[in-house]
PALOVO-342584 format. One line per field, with one value per residue (C-alpha): residue number from 1; x, y, z. Coordinates in steps of 0.02 Angstrom, whole numbers, plus 50000, padded with zeros to 5 digits. Last residue first. Layout:
resi: NUM ...
px: X ...
py: Y ...
pz: Z ...
END
This chain:
resi: 255 254 253 252 251 250 249 248 247 246 245 244 243 242 241 240 239 238 237 236 235 234 233 232 231 230 229 228 227 226 225 224 223 222 221 220 219 218 217 216 215 214 213 212 211 210 209 208 207 206 205 204 203 202 201 200 199 198 197 196 195 194 193 192 191 190 189 188 187 186 185 184 183 182 181 180 179 178 177 176 175 174 173 172 171 170 169 168 167 166 165 164 163 162 161 160 159 158 157 156 155 154 153 152 151 150 149 148 147 146 145 144 143 142 141 140 139 138 137 136 135 134 133 132 131 130 129 128 127 126 125 124 123 122 121 120 119 118 117 116 115 114 113 112 111 110 109 108 107 106 105 104 103 102 101 100 99 98 97 96 95 94 93 92 91 90 89 88 87 86 85 84 83 82 81 80 79 78 77 76 75 74 73 72 71 70 69 68 67 66 65 64 63 62 61 60 59 58 57 56 55 54 53 52 51 50 49 48 47 46 45 44 43 42 41 40 39 38 37 36 35 34 33 32 31 30 29 28 27 26 25 24 23 22 21 20 19 18 17 16 15 14 13 12 11 10 9 8 7 6 5 4 3 2 1
px: 51063 50989 50886 50738 50719 50636 50488 50379 50222 50272 50262 50086 50038 50102 50016 49848 49934 50016 50114 50099 50056 50035 49862 49786 49591 49541 49438 49387 49291 49200 49221 49231 49398 49417 49314 49421 49582 49524 49452 49269 49204 49244 49286 49455 49600 49634 49726 49898 50008 50184 50349 50536 50654 50830 50995 51127 51288 51332 51376 51208 51121 51071 50880 50810 50627 50587 50407 50285 50106 50033 50031 49858 49858 49713 49685 49537 49374 49248 49163 49105 48968 48965 49061 48978 48913 49090 49165 49283 49460 49414 49472 49583 49578 49713 49657 49761 49774 49902 49769 49592 49528 49419 49243 49244 49410 49392 49235 49279 49425 49302 49211 49369 49439 49263 49309 49498 49444 49321 49458 49591 49473 49566 49726 49848 49924 49787 49685 49667 49770 49742 49835 49737 49798 49750 49896 49960 50148 50141 49996 50100 50218 50073 50014 50188 50207 50049 50110 50288 50197 50308 50195 50039 50068 50032 49848 49806 49905 49821 49909 49921 49945 49847 49927 49956 49842 49898 49769 49759 49939 50066 50116 50243 50271 50439 50536 50486 50319 50367 50540 50464 50324 50432 50577 50423 50384 50570 50722 50763 50623 50523 50422 50267 50181 50053 50112 50033 50046 50199 50303 50457 50519 50685 50696 50864 50907 51094 51149 51173 51008 50871 50713 50625 50441 50409 50510 50385 50371 50503 50476 50559 50582 50490 50333 50289 50136 50055 49865 49762 49590 49426 49504 49656 49570 49509 49649 49780 49702 49708 49906 49956 49872 49952 50127 50244 50307 50350 50271 50279 50156 50135 49986 49987 49833 49767 49584
py: 52003 51844 51848 51961 51814 51721 51838 51710 51775 51679 51533 51573 51609 51423 51343 51283 51242 51076 51030 50831 50823 50651 50657 50502 50449 50315 50179 50061 49906 49876 49722 49835 49817 49892 50051 50074 50061 50185 50327 50391 50237 50325 50189 50241 50133 50046 49859 49859 49829 49849 49753 49776 49627 49662 49589 49580 49461 49323 49196 49099 49258 49362 49456 49627 49650 49821 49878 49993 50055 50124 50298 50379 50468 50385 50402 50468 50353 50316 50162 50027 49905 49768 49637 49467 49454 49507 49342 49382 49439 49616 49753 49887 50002 50154 50260 50383 50566 50658 50732 50712 50544 50477 50434 50291 50221 50246 50157 50021 50009 49980 49859 49752 49796 49714 49535 49554 49554 49414 49308 49349 49275 49155 49272 49215 49373 49468 49608 49634 49775 49864 49998 50084 50205 50321 50379 50555 50510 50550 50444 50298 50334 50332 50182 50101 50186 50109 49922 49970 50007 50125 50293 50196 50103 50274 50224 50094 49951 49797 49635 49520 49645 49620 49724 49871 49924 50044 50117 50180 50113 50206 50139 49999 49945 49871 50038 50200 50145 49971 50019 50176 50060 49915 50042 50111 49931 49895 49814 49668 49664 49507 49537 49426 49303 49181 48996 48885 49012 49104 49121 49239 49390 49459 49634 49693 49853 49913 49966 50126 50211 50100 50186 50188 50240 50141 49977 49913 49739 49694 49521 49436 49467 49632 49657 49702 49622 49684 49670 49705 49693 49583 49407 49474 49566 49430 49309 49455 49517 49345 49338 49487 49412 49236 49315 49248 49411 49484 49553 49718 49731 49775 49771 49876 49897 49932 49955
pz: 50491 50452 50602 50504 50387 50532 50531 50654 50563 50398 50513 50561 50377 50335 50489 50409 50246 50319 50162 50139 49953 49909 49963 50038 50015 50140 50110 50262 50251 50405 50524 50668 50660 50498 50557 50713 50614 50476 50581 50552 50652 50817 50946 51004 51073 50925 50916 50848 50993 50949 50913 50866 50897 50969 50971 51114 51070 51182 51041 51059 51039 51177 51163 51194 51158 51089 51133 51048 51110 50945 50899 50863 50715 50630 50438 50379 50335 50198 50281 50172 50270 50401 50296 50322 50131 50087 50157 50323 50320 50357 50229 50214 50069 50038 49896 49798 49784 49689 49551 49606 49571 49424 49396 49294 49327 49508 49515 49404 49531 49670 49597 49551 49719 49801 49696 49746 49932 49914 49811 49957 50102 50210 50249 50382 50410 50497 50408 50229 50128 49966 49887 49744 49607 49480 49390 49393 49414 49601 49610 49551 49696 49812 49759 49780 49951 50015 49987 50044 50204 50339 50332 50322 50481 50564 50555 50440 50333 50399 50373 50214 50071 49916 49864 49748 49607 49474 49362 49169 49129 49026 48862 48814 48993 49061 49045 49130 49193 49256 49323 49416 49500 49534 49615 49720 49789 49825 49724 49646 49518 49471 49316 49282 49175 49238 49203 49314 49478 49425 49262 49273 49194 49273 49309 49386 49471 49493 49658 49755 49706 49744 49814 49985 50007 50143 50159 50287 50185 50042 50028 49882 49695 49694 49590 49399 49360 49200 49170 49008 49081 49075 49106 49189 49326 49461 49425 49442 49608 49677 49612 49711 49874 49856 49861 49733 49660 49843 49984 49954 49812 49619 49481 49325 49243 49070 49079
END
């Protein structure tokens, strides 16, 4: 396979190179990733500043391209400029910290995979629960298995996979759960503080633990030590309400 790797934690992030090491021996792998951390930037792109891509050598000589923009910028630049031909798969990650539930909407990791799917390229976003990850190699080994399945069986146009793993050896994983995105909104808070110059500033935070026990939801499955795989569609249309909206006869209000 010809594979494009990216992430939202920056080109020097350990999870990204765990994927590279896993895939590079058997596949043609190109790394195009942000020059620094771009977590929670969602599907943002750079329009009002130039993008720069610099070739760097990481982890004892592995090559990659460090991009000044967002994860989605990395996909666009990789597809439109850096790669000499279209990749057969895009993998985004491995992100330290789960991307489940409503957090999918904010994640740069997930958005990079979504951008690839918009271009019609099979894509996987992969995250591991926790921010001090010990088992990147296990996660990469599972993603290799999954990627081979995706390559062989394909995905529907405009659909990609969002994968979240517990930070444990694969032999201790409870199983693989094909899950749906949870729509539970986490309990959020803003902590107000005062800086040394007596100016107010804020830190945003939230309680990310799931409230329900239904393994059909991504966050619940993950926190029960299952690997959660959620198929995500780029088409965000709510088809169930289209006919109802037509019945509103809004056009009659135009006079």
